[in-house]
C-alpha positions in Angstrom: 118.3 75.2 89.3 114.7 75.0 90.4 113.4 77.9 92.4 110.3 78.5 94.6 108.1 81.4 93.8 106.8 83.4 96.7 103.6 85.5 96.4 103.9 89.3 97.0 102.1 88.7 100.4 104.6 86.0 101.5 107.5 88.3 100.3 106.1 91.1 102.4 106.0 88.8 105.5 109.7 87.9 105.0 110.5 91.6 104.5 108.7 92.6 107.8 110.8 90.0 109.6 114.1 91.2 108.1 113.3 94.8 108.9 112.3 93.9 112.5 115.6 91.9 112.9 117.7 94.7 111.5 115.9 97.7 113.2 114.1 96.3 116.3 113.2 99.8 117.7 111.7 101.2 114.5 108.1 100.6 113.5 107.6 99.9 109.8 104.5 99.8 107.6 104.9 97.1 104.9 102.1 96.9 102.3 101.8 94.6 99.4 100.1 95.8 96.2 99.0 93.7 93.2 98.1 95.3 89.9 97.7 94.2 86.3 101.1 93.1 85.1 102.9 92.9 88.5 103.1 93.6 92.2 105.1 95.9 94.5 105.8 96.4 98.2 105.6 99.8 99.8 107.5 100.3 103.0 107.1 103.4 105.2 108.5 104.5 108.5 109.0 107.7 110.5 112.4 107.8 112.1 114.6 110.9 111.5 117.8 109.1 112.5 117.5 106.1 110.3 118.9 106.8 106.8 116.9 105.7 103.8 120.0 103.9 102.4 120.1 101.6 105.4 116.5 100.5 105.0 117.1 100.1 101.2 119.9 97.7 101.9 117.5 95.4 103.7 114.5 95.8 101.4 116.4 95.7 98.1 117.1 92.0 98.4 113.3 91.3 98.1 112.9 93.0 94.8 112.6 90.6 91.9 113.5 92.9 89.0 115.2 96.2 88.1 113.9 98.8 85.7 116.3 99.9 83.1 115.4 103.5 82.1 117.9 103.6 79.3 115.8 101.3 77.1 112.6 101.2 79.1 112.9 97.5 80.0 112.8 95.2 82.9 115.7 93.0 84.0 114.8 90.0 86.1 117.1 89.1 89.0 118.5 85.6 89.7 116.8 83.7 92.5 117.9 84.5 96.0 119.4 81.8 98.2 117.8 81.6 101.7 118.5 78.7 104.0 119.8 76.7 101.0 116.6 77.3 99.0 116.4 79.3 95.8 113.6 81.8 96.0 111.9 84.1 93.5 110.1 87.0 95.2 106.7 88.2 94.1 107.4 91.9 94.4 108.6 93.4 91.2 109.6 96.6 92.9 110.0 97.9 96.5 109.4 101.5 97.4 110.7 103.0 100.7 109.5 106.2 102.2 110.6 107.9 105.5 107.8 110.2 106.5 110.3 112.0 108.9 111.9 113.5 105.8 108.6 115.4 105.2 108.7 117.0 108.6 110.3 120.3 109.4 112.1 120.5 112.7 112.9 123.8 114.5 116.6 124.7 114.5 118.4 122.8 117.2 115.6 120.4 118.1 117.3 117.3 116.7 
């Protein structure tokens, strides 16, 4: 099966849309980074009531490989089907950070 490769920038655009569709009231920062040997996308937001796992469910589909720590290797994922088209995403890894996790809230304020 032939697949279409999307650059990390185009992958980040698709991810922004998916996040906006899934969480319309939350503002996300989605930044693509290229480096020697690969690329990644860094997603950040500051919403104390939005669990990290929910955001990971959306963003994980745009990651093109998985790191296998047991033997220090990379396992490439199969292409993702979107609108009948096989796509390979340009982001090797996706990192998500909720800045609200870093804040300390006074007892009873949330």
